[in-house]
Residue, then its C-alpha position, 0 to 999 in steps of 0.5 A: m629415616k621414614r616417619v611413621g604414624f598410626i592410630f588405634k582405639i583403646k577400649e573404654g575402662m582399660i586406659e589406665e591399665y594400658k598406660m601402666h603396662h607402657s610405664a614398664v615395657w619389657p626390656e627384651f621387647l624394647e631391644a627387639l624394637y631397636r634391633n628392627g629399626w624402630r627409632n624415636y617411638s612415641i605413643f600419645l593418648k587422648p582421654d577417650g582412648t584414641l591413640f596416636g603412635y609415631f616412630e622413625a623407621e630405619t628403612s620402611f614401615d613394612a620392614s619394621l613390621e616384618g622384622m618384629a614379626k620374626e621376634e618371639i618377644n614381639s608375639k608375646w607382647q602383641e598377645f599380651m596387649k591385644p585385649y586393650f585394643d578396640e576395633i582390631n577384629g581379633k588381630n594382634p595390634d601389630t598386624a592391625m596397624v595402618e600407616l598414616e599418610e604424612v602430608f606435612h612436615t617441618d624441621 
């Protein structure tokens, strides 16, 4: 497994709505994540809208993204969630993801 971390910023005034949507993620989207090797996926959010995401990829970050890019439900979810993100320059959130370098880990 490859541990993957990424950050985003949620737009001011949209944090509660963003959280609401993540309390009821579409089951088809969750199934697609699982099919494409996203394991132990978590999202953490600071009060200022800074978001930290973490997941464990079966093979790699790129393979996980490439698999999801082939899923129709992913396109719908990304388009639905796009308005919540700051500083993604019109991209869908998944194509704006930048993998963080892991510098320390302990079991």
